[in-house]
N, C-alpha and C positions, 0 to 999 in steps of 0.2 A: 837103060840108064844104070850106071854103076853106083856102088855104094859111095865111092869117093865123090861122084857128081851130086848125089843126094845130100851128102854132108856139106859140100860147098854151097848148095842151094839153101839149105837150112840155116847155115851161118850167115849167108847173105840176107835172108829174110829176117833173121834176128837183128842183124845190124841195121837194116832198114827200119824195123819197128822201133828200135832204141833211138835211132836218129829222129824219127817222127815224134816220138814221145819227148825227146829233148827239145825239139823245136816248139812243141805245144807248151811245155813247161816254161820255156823262155818267153813265149808270147804272153802267157798268163802273168808272169812276173813283170814283164814290160807294161802290161795293161794297168798294173797297179800304179805305175808312175804317170800314166797318161790320163788317169781319172780327173774329174773335176777337182779343182783346188778346194772346193767346199764339201767334197764327198764325206770326209770324216765328221764334220759338224752336222751335215744332213743326216748321217746315220745316227749320231747322238740325239738329234731331234726326234727321229723316228722311234728310238728306244724310249725317250722321254714320253712320247705320245702313248706308248704301251702302258706306262705307269699311269698316265693321265686317264686313259680309257678305263683301266681297272677301277680307279676311284670313281669315275663318272658312272660306270655301271652300278656300283654299290649305291651311289647317291640316288640314281634314278629308281633303283629297286625300293629304297626307303620311301621315296616320294610316291611311288605307285602303291605301296602297301598302306601308306598313311598320308594322303594328300594334305597340302598346306591349307588350313582353315582355322577360323577363330578370330578373336580380336587381336589388335596389334601386340598386346602384352603376351598373349599365348603364343603368337607366332614368333615373337622375339625370343622367348624362352626356348622354343623348339629349335630355332635357327642356331642359337648359341650352343645348345647341348648336342644336337644331332646333325645339323646340316653344315654349319660353318667349318667344322673340322675337315670335312671332305673337300671343301673349297680351298682350305689351307694346303692340303696335301696335293690337290690338282695344281695349284699355283706353284708349289715347291717343285713338282715334277717338271713343269715346263720352264721354270725360271733358271734351272741349272744349265741350260744350253745357251751359249752366246747367240746374240742376234745374227741371223744369217745375212750375208750381203745381198744387195738388190739383184745381183746376177743369178742368185740361186732360184731354182724353180719353186722352192718352198718358202721363199722370203715373205710373200704376201700372206700366205696361209699362217705362217708362224706369227707374224705381226698381228694379224686379226685375232688369232687364238689367244695370244698374250693379252691383248686389249680386252677381249671377252672375259677371260678368267679373272684378271686383275680388277676390272670394274665390277664384276658380279661379286667377287669376294669382298671388296671394299663396300659395296652397297649393302650386303648382308651385315658386315661388321658395323657399319654406321647405323643401320636400322636398329640393331641391338643396343648400341650406344645411345641412340636417340630415345629409345624406350626407357632405358635405365635413368637417363638424365631428364626425361620428359622435355626434350629440346626440339622445338619445331624447326629451327634452322638446320640442325643436323639431319632431321628427317627429310627435309627438302633436298639436302645434298645427297642423301641416300637415294631418293627418288630420281635425281638427275643421273647418278651413277647407274641405277637400274636401267634407265632409258638408254644410256650409252652401251650398256652390256647387251641389251635387246637388239640394238642396231648392229653390233658386232656379231651377235648370234645369227641374225638374218643374213648377214654377209657371208658368214661361214657356211650356212646352209646352201647358198648359191654357188659355192666354190667346189672345184674338183681338186682333190689332193693328187699331185703328180706322184707317180710310182717311182 
């Protein structure tokens, strides 16, 4: 084999490699346009879930270190000063993402998570308010919201989050 033949073979190999790379890049760019119309919002929801989980981990660490106990007044003071801020931040993290459409594989999970966090945050907030005002009706509302949040929590535990 001559030097000229080797050079032609090398140039041909290089051109084939460049053409293959170009096709792969074109396919990659094309796949961006073929993704689910909900892809961007689903990714935003997943990013919000990371913020939510960070706050949830901190909240659970506090509860583990110092479990909830005491009379209603002591619990209300602790909720207001230590626990409610975490629920506010968890709620803010997931509330920034628009509701995903029903066709999204994350729709049901997102809806249930929002219901859980909002009802738990409101239950805690109303519990504190009921204690401050010594209002049995507000305490009853807080209890109903707590039950709603527990139902949503149980549903979340039974769900598998699609990747």
